[in-house]
Gaussian input, Z-matrix of N, CA and C with variables (Angstrom, degrees):
# hf/3-21g

backbone

0 1
 N
 C     1     B1
 C     2     B2     1     A1
 N     3     B3     2     A2     1     D1
 C     4     B4     3     A3     2     D2
 C     5     B5     4     A4     3     D3
 N     6     B6     5     A5     4     D4
 C     7     B7     6     A6     5     D5
 C     8     B8     7     A7     6     D6
 N     9     B9     8     A8     7     D7
 C    10    B10     9     A9     8     D8
 C    11    B11    10    A10     9     D9
 N    12    B12    11    A11    10    D10
 C    13    B13    12    A12    11    D11
 C    14    B14    13    A13    12    D12
 N    15    B15    14    A14    13    D13
 C    16    B16    15    A15    14    D14
 C    17    B17    16    A16    15    D15
 N    18    B18    17    A17    16    D16
 C    19    B19    18    A18    17    D17
 C    20    B20    19    A19    18    D18
 N    21    B21    20    A20    19    D19
 C    22    B22    21    A21    20    D20
 C    23    B23    22    A22    21    D21
 N    24    B24    23    A23    22    D22
 C    25    B25    24    A24    23    D23
 C    26    B26    25    A25    24    D24
 N    27    B27    26    A26    25    D25
 C    28    B28    27    A27    26    D26
 C    29    B29    28    A28    27    D27
 N    30    B30    29    A29    28    D28
 C    31    B31    30    A30    29    D29
 C    32    B32    31    A31    30    D30
 N    33    B33    32    A32    31    D31
 C    34    B34    33    A33    32    D32
 C    35    B35    34    A34    33    D33
 N    36    B36    35    A35    34    D34
 C    37    B37    36    A36    35    D35
 C    38    B38    37    A37    36    D36
 N    39    B39    38    A38    37    D37
 C    40    B40    39    A39    38    D38
 C    41    B41    40    A40    39    D39
 N    42    B42    41    A41    40    D40
 C    43    B43    42    A42    41    D41
 C    44    B44    43    A43    42    D42
 N    45    B45    44    A44    43    D43
 C    46    B46    45    A45    44    D44
 C    47    B47    46    A46    45    D45
 N    48    B48    47    A47    46    D46
 C    49    B49    48    A48    47    D47
 C    50    B50    49    A49    48    D48
 N    51    B51    50    A50    49    D49
 C    52    B52    51    A51    50    D50
 C    53    B53    52    A52    51    D51
 N    54    B54    53    A53    52    D52
 C    55    B55    54    A54    53    D53
 C    56    B56    55    A55    54    D54
 N    57    B57    56    A56    55    D55
 C    58    B58    57    A57    56    D56
 C    59    B59    58    A58    57    D57
 N    60    B60    59    A59    58    D58
 C    61    B61    60    A60    59    D59
 C    62    B62    61    A61    60    D60
 N    63    B63    62    A62    61    D61
 C    64    B64    63    A63    62    D62
 C    65    B65    64    A64    63    D63
 N    66    B66    65    A65    64    D64
 C    67    B67    66    A66    65    D65
 C    68    B68    67    A67    66    D66
 N    69    B69    68    A68    67    D67
 C    70    B70    69    A69    68    D68
 C    71    B71    70    A70    69    D69
 N    72    B72    71    A71    70    D70
 C    73    B73    72    A72    71    D71
 C    74    B74    73    A73    72    D72
 N    75    B75    74    A74    73    D73
 C    76    B76    75    A75    74    D74
 C    77    B77    76    A76    75    D75
 N    78    B78    77    A77    76    D76
 C    79    B79    78    A78    77    D77
 C    80    B80    79    A79    78    D78
 N    81    B81    80    A80    79    D79
 C    82    B82    81    A81    80    D80
 C    83    B83    82    A82    81    D81
 N    84    B84    83    A83    82    D82
 C    85    B85    84    A84    83    D83
 C    86    B86    85    A85    84    D84
 N    87    B87    86    A86    85    D85
 C    88    B88    87    A87    86    D86
 C    89    B89    88    A88    87    D87
 N    90    B90    89    A89    88    D88
 C    91    B91    90    A90    89    D89
 C    92    B92    91    A91    90    D90
 N    93    B93    92    A92    91    D91
 C    94    B94    93    A93    92    D92
 C    95    B95    94    A94    93    D93
 N    96    B96    95    A95    94    D94
 C    97    B97    96    A96    95    D95
 C    98    B98    97    A97    96    D96
 N    99    B99    98    A98    97    D97
 C   100   B100    99    A99    98    D98
 C   101   B101   100   A100    99    D99
 N   102   B102   101   A101   100   D100
 C   103   B103   102   A102   101   D101
 C   104   B104   103   A103   102   D102
 N   105   B105   104   A104   103   D103
 C   106   B106   105   A105   104   D104
 C   107   B107   106   A106   105   D105
 N   108   B108   107   A107   106   D106
 C   109   B109   108   A108   107   D107
 C   110   B110   109   A109   108   D108
 N   111   B111   110   A110   109   D109
 C   112   B112   111   A111   110   D110
 C   113   B113   112   A112   111   D111
 N   114   B114   113   A113   112   D112
 C   115   B115   114   A114   113   D113
 C   116   B116   115   A115   114   D114
 N   117   B117   116   A116   115   D115
 C   118   B118   117   A117   116   D116
 C   119   B119   118   A118   117   D117
 N   120   B120   119   A119   118   D118
 C   121   B121   120   A120   119   D119
 C   122   B122   121   A121   120   D120
 N   123   B123   122   A122   121   D121
 C   124   B124   123   A123   122   D122
 C   125   B125   124   A124   123   D123
 N   126   B126   125   A125   124   D124
 C   127   B127   126   A126   125   D125
 C   128   B128   127   A127   126   D126
 N   129   B129   128   A128   127   D127
 C   130   B130   129   A129   128   D128
 C   131   B131   130   A130   129   D129
 N   132   B132   131   A131   130   D130
 C   133   B133   132   A132   131   D131
 C   134   B134   133   A133   132   D132
 N   135   B135   134   A134   133   D133
 C   136   B136   135   A135   134   D134
 C   137   B137   136   A136   135   D135
 N   138   B138   137   A137   136   D136
 C   139   B139   138   A138   137   D137
 C   140   B140   139   A139   138   D138
 N   141   B141   140   A140   139   D139
 C   142   B142   141   A141   140   D140
 C   143   B143   142   A142   141   D141
 N   144   B144   143   A143   142   D142
 C   145   B145   144   A144   143   D143
 C   146   B146   145   A145   144   D144
 N   147   B147   146   A146   145   D145
 C   148   B148   147   A147   146   D146
 C   149   B149   148   A148   147   D147
 N   150   B150   149   A149   148   D148
 C   151   B151   150   A150   149   D149
 C   152   B152   151   A151   150   D150
 N   153   B153   152   A152   151   D151
 C   154   B154   153   A153   152   D152
 C   155   B155   154   A154   153   D153
 N   156   B156   155   A155   154   D154
 C   157   B157   156   A156   155   D155
 C   158   B158   157   A157   156   D156
 N   159   B159   158   A158   157   D157
 C   160   B160   159   A159   158   D158
 C   161   B161   160   A160   159   D159
 N   162   B162   161   A161   160   D160
 C   163   B163   162   A162   161   D161
 C   164   B164   163   A163   162   D162
 N   165   B165   164   A164   163   D163
 C   166   B166   165   A165   164   D164
 C   167   B167   166   A166   165   D165
 N   168   B168   167   A167   166   D166
 C   169   B169   168   A168   167   D167
 C   170   B170   169   A169   168   D168
 N   171   B171   170   A170   169   D169
 C   172   B172   171   A171   170   D170
 C   173   B173   172   A172   171   D171
 N   174   B174   173   A173   172   D172
 C   175   B175   174   A174   173   D173
 C   176   B176   175   A175   174   D174
 N   177   B177   176   A176   175   D175
 C   178   B178   177   A177   176   D176
 C   179   B179   178   A178   177   D177
 N   180   B180   179   A179   178   D178
 C   181   B181   180   A180   179   D179
 C   182   B182   181   A181   180   D180
 N   183   B183   182   A182   181   D181
 C   184   B184   183   A183   182   D182
 C   185   B185   184   A184   183   D183
 N   186   B186   185   A185   184   D184
 C   187   B187   186   A186   185   D185
 C   188   B188   187   A187   186   D186
 N   189   B189   188   A188   187   D187
 C   190   B190   189   A189   188   D188
 C   191   B191   190   A190   189   D189
 N   192   B192   191   A191   190   D190
 C   193   B193   192   A192   191   D191
 C   194   B194   193   A193   192   D192
 N   195   B195   194   A194   193   D193
 C   196   B196   195   A195   194   D194
 C   197   B197   196   A196   195   D195
 N   198   B198   197   A197   196   D196
 C   199   B199   198   A198   197   D197
 C   200   B200   199   A199   198   D198
 N   201   B201   200   A200   199   D199
 C   202   B202   201   A201   200   D200
 C   203   B203   202   A202   201   D201
 N   204   B204   203   A203   202   D202
 C   205   B205   204   A204   203   D203
 C   206   B206   205   A205   204   D204
 N   207   B207   206   A206   205   D205
 C   208   B208   207   A207   206   D206
 C   209   B209   208   A208   207   D207
 N   210   B210   209   A209   208   D208
 C   211   B211   210   A210   209   D209
 C   212   B212   211   A211   210   D210
 N   213   B213   212   A212   211   D211
 C   214   B214   213   A213   212   D212
 C   215   B215   214   A214   213   D213
 N   216   B216   215   A215   214   D214
 C   217   B217   216   A216   215   D215
 C   218   B218   217   A217   216   D216
 N   219   B219   218   A218   217   D217
 C   220   B220   219   A219   218   D218
 C   221   B221   220   A220   219   D219
 N   222   B222   221   A221   220   D220
 C   223   B223   222   A222   221   D221
 C   224   B224   223   A223   222   D222
 N   225   B225   224   A224   223   D223
 C   226   B226   225   A225   224   D224
 C   227   B227   226   A226   225   D225
 N   228   B228   227   A227   226   D226
 C   229   B229   228   A228   227   D227
 C   230   B230   229   A229   228   D228
 N   231   B231   230   A230   229   D229
 C   232   B232   231   A231   230   D230
 C   233   B233   232   A232   231   D231
 N   234   B234   233   A233   232   D232
 C   235   B235   234   A234   233   D233
 C   236   B236   235   A235   234   D234
 N   237   B237   236   A236   235   D235
 C   238   B238   237   A237   236   D236
 C   239   B239   238   A238   237   D237
 N   240   B240   239   A239   238   D238
 C   241   B241   240   A240   239   D239
 C   242   B242   241   A241   240   D240
 N   243   B243   242   A242   241   D241
 C   244   B244   243   A243   242   D242
 C   245   B245   244   A244   243   D243
 N   246   B246   245   A245   244   D244
 C   247   B247   246   A246   245   D245
 C   248   B248   247   A247   246   D246
 N   249   B249   248   A248   247   D247
 C   250   B250   249   A249   248   D248
 C   251   B251   250   A250   249   D249
 N   252   B252   251   A251   250   D250
 C   253   B253   252   A252   251   D251
 C   254   B254   253   A253   252   D252
 N   255   B255   254   A254   253   D253
 C   256   B256   255   A255   254   D254
 C   257   B257   256   A256   255   D255
 N   258   B258   257   A257   256   D256
 C   259   B259   258   A258   257   D257
 C   260   B260   259   A259   258   D258
 N   261   B261   260   A260   259   D259
 C   262   B262   261   A261   260   D260
 C   263   B263   262   A262   261   D261
 N   264   B264   263   A263   262   D262
 C   265   B265   264   A264   263   D263
 C   266   B266   265   A265   264   D264
 N   267   B267   266   A266   265   D265
 C   268   B268   267   A267   266   D266
 C   269   B269   268   A268   267   D267
 N   270   B270   269   A269   268   D268
 C   271   B271   270   A270   269   D269
 C   272   B272   271   A271   270   D270
 N   273   B273   272   A272   271   D271
 C   274   B274   273   A273   272   D272
 C   275   B275   274   A274   273   D273
 N   276   B276   275   A275   274   D274
 C   277   B277   276   A276   275   D275
 C   278   B278   277   A277   276   D276
 N   279   B279   278   A278   277   D277
 C   280   B280   279   A279   278   D278
 C   281   B281   280   A280   279   D279
 N   282   B282   281   A281   280   D280
 C   283   B283   282   A282   281   D281
 C   284   B284   283   A283   282   D282
 N   285   B285   284   A284   283   D283
 C   286   B286   285   A285   284   D284
 C   287   B287   286   A286   285   D285
 N   288   B288   287   A287   286   D286
 C   289   B289   288   A288   287   D287
 C   290   B290   289   A289   288   D288
 N   291   B291   290   A290   289   D289
 C   292   B292   291   A291   290   D290
 C   293   B293   292   A292   291   D291
 N   294   B294   293   A293   292   D292
 C   295   B295   294   A294   293   D293
 C   296   B296   295   A295   294   D294
 N   297   B297   296   A296   295   D295
 C   298   B298   297   A297   296   D296
 C   299   B299   298   A298   297   D297
 N   300   B300   299   A299   298   D298
 C   301   B301   300   A300   299   D299
 C   302   B302   301   A301   300   D300
 N   303   B303   302   A302   301   D301
 C   304   B304   303   A303   302   D302
 C   305   B305   304   A304   303   D303
 N   306   B306   305   A305   304   D304
 C   307   B307   306   A306   305   D305
 C   308   B308   307   A307   306   D306
 N   309   B309   308   A308   307   D307
 C   310   B310   309   A309   308   D308
 C   311   B311   310   A310   309   D309
 N   312   B312   311   A311   310   D310
 C   313   B313   312   A312   311   D311
 C   314   B314   313   A313   312   D312
 N   315   B315   314   A314   313   D313
 C   316   B316   315   A315   314   D314
 C   317   B317   316   A316   315   D315
 N   318   B318   317   A317   316   D316
 C   319   B319   318   A318   317   D317
 C   320   B320   319   A319   318   D318
 N   321   B321   320   A320   319   D319
 C   322   B322   321   A321   320   D320
 C   323   B323   322   A322   321   D321
 N   324   B324   323   A323   322   D322
 C   325   B325   324   A324   323   D323
 C   326   B326   325   A325   324   D324
 N   327   B327   326   A326   325   D325
 C   328   B328   327   A327   326   D326
 C   329   B329   328   A328   327   D327
 N   330   B330   329   A329   328   D328
 C   331   B331   330   A330   329   D329
 C   332   B332   331   A331   330   D330

   B1=1.4400
   B2=1.5226
   B3=1.2927
   B4=1.4546
   B5=1.5266
   B6=1.3138
   B7=1.4578
   B8=1.5205
   B9=1.3347
   B10=1.4557
   B11=1.5185
   B12=1.3252
   B13=1.4610
   B14=1.5271
   B15=1.3338
   B16=1.4645
   B17=1.5250
   B18=1.3252
   B19=1.4540
   B20=1.5292
   B21=1.3414
   B22=1.4669
   B23=1.5271
   B24=1.3508
   B25=1.4522
   B26=1.5141
   B27=1.3128
   B28=1.4672
   B29=1.5299
   B30=1.3411
   B31=1.4547
   B32=1.5197
   B33=1.3363
   B34=1.4572
   B35=1.5210
   B36=1.3357
   B37=1.4573
   B38=1.5249
   B39=1.3322
   B40=1.4641
   B41=1.5267
   B42=1.3171
   B43=1.4673
   B44=1.5213
   B45=1.3010
   B46=1.4592
   B47=1.5237
   B48=1.3244
   B49=1.4598
   B50=1.5271
   B51=1.3241
   B52=1.4524
   B53=1.5298
   B54=1.3025
   B55=1.4646
   B56=1.5199
   B57=1.3266
   B58=1.4702
   B59=1.5305
   B60=1.3444
   B61=1.4640
   B62=1.5247
   B63=1.3381
   B64=1.4734
   B65=1.5234
   B66=1.3487
   B67=1.4455
   B68=1.5197
   B69=1.3212
   B70=1.4664
   B71=1.5244
   B72=1.3292
   B73=1.4546
   B74=1.5181
   B75=1.3182
   B76=1.4671
   B77=1.5227
   B78=1.3263
   B79=1.4630
   B80=1.5233
   B81=1.3337
   B82=1.4617
   B83=1.5233
   B84=1.3163
   B85=1.4533
   B86=1.5249
   B87=1.3193
   B88=1.4581
   B89=1.5151
   B90=1.3216
   B91=1.4612
   B92=1.5215
   B93=1.3075
   B94=1.4619
   B95=1.5227
   B96=1.3244
   B97=1.4580
   B98=1.5248
   B99=1.3299
   B100=1.4594
   B101=1.5187
   B102=1.3020
   B103=1.4647
   B104=1.5265
   B105=1.3329
   B106=1.4602
   B107=1.5227
   B108=1.3259
   B109=1.4746
   B110=1.5157
   B111=1.3342
   B112=1.4627
   B113=1.5289
   B114=1.3066
   B115=1.4533
   B116=1.5265
   B117=1.3252
   B118=1.4674
   B119=1.5234
   B120=1.3214
   B121=1.4616
   B122=1.5167
   B123=1.3203
   B124=1.4588
   B125=1.5198
   B126=1.3102
   B127=1.4590
   B128=1.5139
   B129=1.3289
   B130=1.4640
   B131=1.5207
   B132=1.3187
   B133=1.4599
   B134=1.5285
   B135=1.3089
   B136=1.4587
   B137=1.5179
   B138=1.3145
   B139=1.4501
   B140=1.5240
   B141=1.3178
   B142=1.4584
   B143=1.5235
   B144=1.3158
   B145=1.4555
   B146=1.5264
   B147=1.3048
   B148=1.4588
   B149=1.5283
   B150=1.2967
   B151=1.4598
   B152=1.5284
   B153=1.3287
   B154=1.4543
   B155=1.5249
   B156=1.3128
   B157=1.4664
   B158=1.5285
   B159=1.3243
   B160=1.4593
   B161=1.5264
   B162=1.3235
   B163=1.4594
   B164=1.5208
   B165=1.3165
   B166=1.4709
   B167=1.5226
   B168=1.3343
   B169=1.4609
   B170=1.5269
   B171=1.3221
   B172=1.4610
   B173=1.5137
   B174=1.3304
   B175=1.4679
   B176=1.5226
   B177=1.3296
   B178=1.4740
   B179=1.5232
   B180=1.3339
   B181=1.4546
   B182=1.5161
   B183=1.3248
   B184=1.4673
   B185=1.5159
   B186=1.3108
   B187=1.4684
   B188=1.5264
   B189=1.3393
   B190=1.4654
   B191=1.5294
   B192=1.3127
   B193=1.4648
   B194=1.5304
   B195=1.3347
   B196=1.4719
   B197=1.5270
   B198=1.3232
   B199=1.4619
   B200=1.5245
   B201=1.3305
   B202=1.4653
   B203=1.5244
   B204=1.3299
   B205=1.4621
   B206=1.5160
   B207=1.3233
   B208=1.4632
   B209=1.5298
   B210=1.3266
   B211=1.4748
   B212=1.5246
   B213=1.3365
   B214=1.4635
   B215=1.5294
   B216=1.3363
   B217=1.4568
   B218=1.5213
   B219=1.3232
   B220=1.4666
   B221=1.5314
   B222=1.3280
   B223=1.4699
   B224=1.5335
   B225=1.3388
   B226=1.4645
   B227=1.5291
   B228=1.3114
   B229=1.4675
   B230=1.5295
   B231=1.3124
   B232=1.4668
   B233=1.5275
   B234=1.3328
   B235=1.4636
   B236=1.5195
   B237=1.3250
   B238=1.4620
   B239=1.5208
   B240=1.3412
   B241=1.4490
   B242=1.5206
   B243=1.3330
   B244=1.4608
   B245=1.5226
   B246=1.3254
   B247=1.4672
   B248=1.5250
   B249=1.3384
   B250=1.4642
   B251=1.5294
   B252=1.3300
   B253=1.4640
   B254=1.5193
   B255=1.3314
   B256=1.4664
   B257=1.5317
   B258=1.3269
   B259=1.4696
   B260=1.5313
   B261=1.3409
   B262=1.4668
   B263=1.5191
   B264=1.3214
   B265=1.4610
   B266=1.5132
   B267=1.3266
   B268=1.4632
   B269=1.5252
   B270=1.3233
   B271=1.4694
   B272=1.5283
   B273=1.3226
   B274=1.4667
   B275=1.5252
   B276=1.3261
   B277=1.4693
   B278=1.5260
   B279=1.3224
   B280=1.4679
   B281=1.5260
   B282=1.3278
   B283=1.4594
   B284=1.5257
   B285=1.3285
   B286=1.4623
   B287=1.5156
   B288=1.3288
   B289=1.4675
   B290=1.5235
   B291=1.3352
   B292=1.4667
   B293=1.5247
   B294=1.3241
   B295=1.4734
   B296=1.5188
   B297=1.3205
   B298=1.4613
   B299=1.5352
   B300=1.3206
   B301=1.4753
   B302=1.5210
   B303=1.3210
   B304=1.4769
   B305=1.5179
   B306=1.3172
   B307=1.4719
   B308=1.5276
   B309=1.3285
   B310=1.4578
   B311=1.5306
   B312=1.3194
   B313=1.4585
   B314=1.5204
   B315=1.3098
   B316=1.4627
   B317=1.5270
   B318=1.3138
   B319=1.4667
   B320=1.5129
   B321=1.3259
   B322=1.4637
   B323=1.5233
   B324=1.3245
   B325=1.4591
   B326=1.5163
   B327=1.3051
   B328=1.4562
   B329=1.5342
   B330=1.3089
   B331=1.4718
   B332=1.4675
   A1=109.09
   A2=117.69
   A3=122.32
   A4=110.38
   A5=114.34
   A6=121.47
   A7=107.11
   A8=116.33
   A9=121.14
   A10=110.50
   A11=115.57
   A12=121.89
   A13=109.10
   A14=117.98
   A15=119.93
   A16=113.13
   A17=117.96
   A18=121.14
   A19=112.97
   A20=116.78
   A21=118.99
   A22=113.85
   A23=117.88
   A24=120.14
   A25=115.00
   A26=117.96
   A27=121.87
   A28=109.23
   A29=116.64
   A30=120.44
   A31=109.24
   A32=116.36
   A33=121.65
   A34=110.58
   A35=115.26
   A36=119.92
   A37=107.74
   A38=117.19
   A39=120.47
   A40=110.86
   A41=116.13
   A42=124.57
   A43=112.87
   A44=118.66
   A45=121.71
   A46=109.95
   A47=116.02
   A48=120.66
   A49=110.59
   A50=115.82
   A51=121.41
   A52=109.28
   A53=116.31
   A54=121.31
   A55=109.01
   A56=117.11
   A57=120.37
   A58=111.68
   A59=117.45
   A60=120.58
   A61=111.97
   A62=117.13
   A63=119.70
   A64=112.85
   A65=118.48
   A66=121.46
   A67=115.06
   A68=118.26
   A69=121.14
   A70=110.23
   A71=115.11
   A72=122.31
   A73=109.38
   A74=117.08
   A75=121.54
   A76=111.24
   A77=116.83
   A78=120.69
   A79=111.48
   A80=118.21
   A81=121.19
   A82=111.88
   A83=117.42
   A84=121.66
   A85=111.72
   A86=117.44
   A87=121.77
   A88=112.51
   A89=118.48
   A90=120.96
   A91=111.09
   A92=117.63
   A93=120.54
   A94=109.93
   A95=117.63
   A96=120.90
   A97=111.23
   A98=116.83
   A99=120.05
   A100=112.59
   A101=118.11
   A102=122.63
   A103=108.78
   A104=117.33
   A105=120.75
   A106=112.10
   A107=117.53
   A108=118.70
   A109=111.83
   A110=116.79
   A111=121.30
   A112=111.46
   A113=119.07
   A114=123.17
   A115=111.34
   A116=115.13
   A117=123.44
   A118=113.41
   A119=117.13
   A120=118.89
   A121=112.09
   A122=116.80
   A123=119.20
   A124=110.13
   A125=115.15
   A126=121.25
   A127=107.44
   A128=118.12
   A129=119.02
   A130=110.34
   A131=116.79
   A132=119.74
   A133=111.39
   A134=115.79
   A135=121.19
   A136=107.87
   A137=115.87
   A138=121.24
   A139=108.32
   A140=115.12
   A141=119.89
   A142=108.56
   A143=116.37
   A144=120.32
   A145=109.92
   A146=114.51
   A147=120.28
   A148=109.29
   A149=115.56
   A150=121.45
   A151=108.94
   A152=116.10
   A153=121.38
   A154=112.00
   A155=117.91
   A156=120.66
   A157=110.99
   A158=116.77
   A159=120.13
   A160=110.92
   A161=117.42
   A162=120.69
   A163=111.06
   A164=117.20
   A165=120.98
   A166=110.16
   A167=117.23
   A168=119.92
   A169=111.20
   A170=116.87
   A171=120.52
   A172=112.05
   A173=116.67
   A174=119.62
   A175=111.52
   A176=116.80
   A177=119.94
   A178=110.60
   A179=117.05
   A180=119.81
   A181=112.47
   A182=118.18
   A183=119.32
   A184=111.25
   A185=116.00
   A186=119.87
   A187=110.91
   A188=117.24
   A189=120.17
   A190=112.93
   A191=117.27
   A192=122.76
   A193=107.03
   A194=117.39
   A195=120.64
   A196=115.39
   A197=119.45
   A198=120.55
   A199=111.17
   A200=116.86
   A201=120.27
   A202=109.81
   A203=116.96
   A204=120.15
   A205=111.92
   A206=117.34
   A207=121.28
   A208=110.26
   A209=117.20
   A210=120.52
   A211=110.38
   A212=117.77
   A213=121.04
   A214=109.84
   A215=116.47
   A216=120.34
   A217=112.12
   A218=116.57
   A219=120.15
   A220=109.79
   A221=116.52
   A222=119.93
   A223=110.22
   A224=116.47
   A225=119.85
   A226=111.49
   A227=116.22
   A228=120.25
   A229=112.07
   A230=116.98
   A231=120.12
   A232=113.16
   A233=118.85
   A234=121.27
   A235=108.74
   A236=116.93
   A237=121.81
   A238=111.76
   A239=117.16
   A240=120.67
   A241=113.77
   A242=117.60
   A243=119.44
   A244=111.19
   A245=117.33
   A246=119.73
   A247=112.24
   A248=115.94
   A249=119.82
   A250=110.17
   A251=117.77
   A252=121.28
   A253=110.41
   A254=116.86
   A255=120.70
   A256=110.59
   A257=116.45
   A258=121.04
   A259=111.11
   A260=116.36
   A261=119.42
   A262=111.68
   A263=116.58
   A264=119.84
   A265=111.65
   A266=116.78
   A267=120.91
   A268=110.89
   A269=116.57
   A270=120.11
   A271=111.47
   A272=116.56
   A273=120.87
   A274=110.21
   A275=117.48
   A276=121.04
   A277=110.21
   A278=116.66
   A279=120.44
   A280=110.27
   A281=117.80
   A282=121.18
   A283=110.95
   A284=117.19
   A285=120.04
   A286=112.42
   A287=117.57
   A288=121.18
   A289=110.28
   A290=117.15
   A291=120.71
   A292=110.81
   A293=117.49
   A294=120.59
   A295=109.93
   A296=117.91
   A297=121.19
   A298=110.41
   A299=116.56
   A300=120.22
   A301=111.01
   A302=116.82
   A303=120.16
   A304=110.34
   A305=117.78
   A306=119.41
   A307=111.21
   A308=117.34
   A309=120.42
   A310=110.35
   A311=117.40
   A312=120.67
   A313=112.04
   A314=118.19
   A315=119.75
   A316=110.43
   A317=116.32
   A318=120.09
   A319=111.54
   A320=117.57
   A321=121.30
   A322=111.60
   A323=117.12
   A324=120.88
   A325=112.07
   A326=117.21
   A327=121.68
   A328=111.12
   A329=117.62
   A330=120.45
   A331=111.89
   D1=131.20
   D2=-178.95
   D3=-85.87
   D4=140.79
   D5=176.09
   D6=-115.42
   D7=136.96
   D8=-176.74
   D9=-118.55
   D10=150.12
   D11=176.45
   D12=-66.50
   D13=130.20
   D14=179.93
   D15=-73.21
   D16=-8.33
   D17=-178.41
   D18=-98.73
   D19=-43.95
   D20=-175.12
   D21=-121.12
   D22=-12.36
   D23=177.30
   D24=89.48
   D25=1.90
   D26=179.95
   D27=-69.11
   D28=142.24
   D29=177.50
   D30=-70.66
   D31=133.03
   D32=-177.24
   D33=-100.77
   D34=151.13
   D35=172.76
   D36=-78.77
   D37=160.20
   D38=-179.35
   D39=-60.06
   D40=139.55
   D41=177.90
   D42=60.74
   D43=30.52
   D44=179.16
   D45=-73.47
   D46=139.02
   D47=176.19
   D48=-96.64
   D49=-29.50
   D50=-179.65
   D51=-131.70
   D52=149.81
   D53=176.92
   D54=-76.11
   D55=133.61
   D56=-179.99
   D57=-73.55
   D58=-17.07
   D59=-178.53
   D60=-90.79
   D61=-53.74
   D62=-175.11
   D63=-102.63
   D64=-14.50
   D65=176.70
   D66=81.05
   D67=4.94
   D68=-177.95
   D69=-78.95
   D70=152.46
   D71=179.10
   D72=-73.07
   D73=117.97
   D74=-179.14
   D75=-112.04
   D76=5.91
   D77=-177.74
   D78=-62.88
   D79=-38.01
   D80=-179.13
   D81=-70.76
   D82=-15.73
   D83=178.26
   D84=-94.85
   D85=7.33
   D86=-177.56
   D87=-63.37
   D88=-32.58
   D89=179.88
   D90=-66.97
   D91=-29.12
   D92=178.00
   D93=-66.37
   D94=-31.06
   D95=-178.48
   D96=-70.30
   D97=-29.98
   D98=-179.80
   D99=-79.97
   D100=-12.64
   D101=179.41
   D102=-77.12
   D103=115.81
   D104=-175.25
   D105=-75.04
   D106=-17.75
   D107=179.07
   D108=-74.24
   D109=-13.39
   D110=-176.43
   D111=-103.24
   D112=16.04
   D113=-174.82
   D114=-63.06
   D115=125.23
   D116=176.46
   D117=51.44
   D118=32.83
   D119=179.38
   D120=-103.03
   D121=5.75
   D122=-179.47
   D123=-76.24
   D124=126.98
   D125=174.52
   D126=-116.66
   D127=113.74
   D128=-179.83
   D129=-61.50
   D130=149.67
   D131=-178.59
   D132=-63.48
   D133=140.53
   D134=178.24
   D135=-84.85
   D136=123.31
   D137=-178.57
   D138=-108.26
   D139=124.48
   D140=179.29
   D141=-78.54
   D142=127.83
   D143=-179.93
   D144=-72.59
   D145=146.12
   D146=179.78
   D147=-95.87
   D148=128.69
   D149=177.49
   D150=-117.26
   D151=42.51
   D152=-174.38
   D153=-62.28
   D154=-46.23
   D155=-178.31
   D156=-61.43
   D157=-46.08
   D158=179.68
   D159=-64.33
   D160=-36.40
   D161=178.75
   D162=-65.67
   D163=-48.11
   D164=-179.65
   D165=-63.26
   D166=-46.38
   D167=178.87
   D168=-63.39
   D169=-35.64
   D170=178.26
   D171=-61.45
   D172=-46.19
   D173=179.04
   D174=-65.89
   D175=-41.22
   D176=179.81
   D177=-63.84
   D178=-48.83
   D179=-178.33
   D180=-70.76
   D181=-26.84
   D182=176.75
   D183=-63.16
   D184=-31.47
   D185=179.30
   D186=-85.33
   D187=-43.59
   D188=-175.11
   D189=-83.49
   D190=-48.96
   D191=-179.06
   D192=-132.83
   D193=89.06
   D194=-171.31
   D195=-55.38
   D196=-35.25
   D197=-178.36
   D198=-62.14
   D199=-45.30
   D200=178.69
   D201=-66.91
   D202=-37.92
   D203=176.77
   D204=-61.55
   D205=-40.32
   D206=178.72
   D207=-65.93
   D208=-39.64
   D209=178.32
   D210=-63.53
   D211=-43.62
   D212=177.71
   D213=-65.44
   D214=-37.48
   D215=177.27
   D216=-62.40
   D217=-39.49
   D218=177.49
   D219=-65.97
   D220=-40.40
   D221=176.07
   D222=-57.60
   D223=-48.51
   D224=-179.19
   D225=-64.88
   D226=-40.08
   D227=-176.93
   D228=-65.17
   D229=-29.02
   D230=-177.84
   D231=-88.33
   D232=2.01
   D233=178.19
   D234=-73.74
   D235=122.42
   D236=-178.93
   D237=-91.87
   D238=-12.25
   D239=-176.16
   D240=-89.24
   D241=-2.45
   D242=-176.59
   D243=-149.84
   D244=109.88
   D245=176.09
   D246=-63.74
   D247=-30.69
   D248=178.96
   D249=-66.08
   D250=-41.16
   D251=178.36
   D252=-64.57
   D253=-37.53
   D254=178.58
   D255=-63.34
   D256=-43.03
   D257=179.15
   D258=-64.73
   D259=-45.63
   D260=178.16
   D261=-65.96
   D262=-34.89
   D263=177.08
   D264=-60.19
   D265=-42.57
   D266=177.80
   D267=-63.91
   D268=-41.01
   D269=177.77
   D270=-63.65
   D271=-41.00
   D272=179.72
   D273=-65.43
   D274=-40.90
   D275=178.24
   D276=-62.53
   D277=-47.91
   D278=-179.17
   D279=-62.68
   D280=-44.66
   D281=178.73
   D282=-60.98
   D283=-43.90
   D284=179.24
   D285=-62.42
   D286=-41.73
   D287=179.28
   D288=-66.08
   D289=-43.51
   D290=-179.94
   D291=-62.91
   D292=-45.51
   D293=179.02
   D294=-64.23
   D295=-38.50
   D296=179.19
   D297=-63.46
   D298=-44.41
   D299=179.06
   D300=-64.83
   D301=-43.70
   D302=178.68
   D303=-61.87
   D304=-44.14
   D305=-179.55
   D306=-67.06
   D307=-32.39
   D308=177.06
   D309=-64.36
   D310=-48.07
   D311=-179.84
   D312=-68.63
   D313=-34.79
   D314=175.35
   D315=-65.65
   D316=-36.65
   D317=176.73
   D318=-63.62
   D319=-37.52
   D320=177.15
   D321=-68.48
   D322=-37.65
   D323=-178.91
   D324=-70.03
   D325=-33.97
   D326=-177.13
   D327=-72.82
   D328=-32.13
   D329=-177.74
   D330=-68.71

């Protein structure tokens, strides 16, 4: 029977006092491992990935160079690991398209 760390989900060796992955004390959780009703029911916490750099660069490039901003927006929009990145990706795409259209019409007016 496999025993998992309650903090990070790493598989533990038998009679482990500390997790080899995160280093946390798992000795007090040893009684949970002997409980047969809890067999293989550990689900490690889902961590949302941060796409902060891509988001910031997306907004900057959407204003300065809309094509690159739209490409970064598409990258963010296609991230399945973060709903926040998907939302920001859509905003970056819309901002890039709007700035591109405005710059196109301003270019026509100036000529």
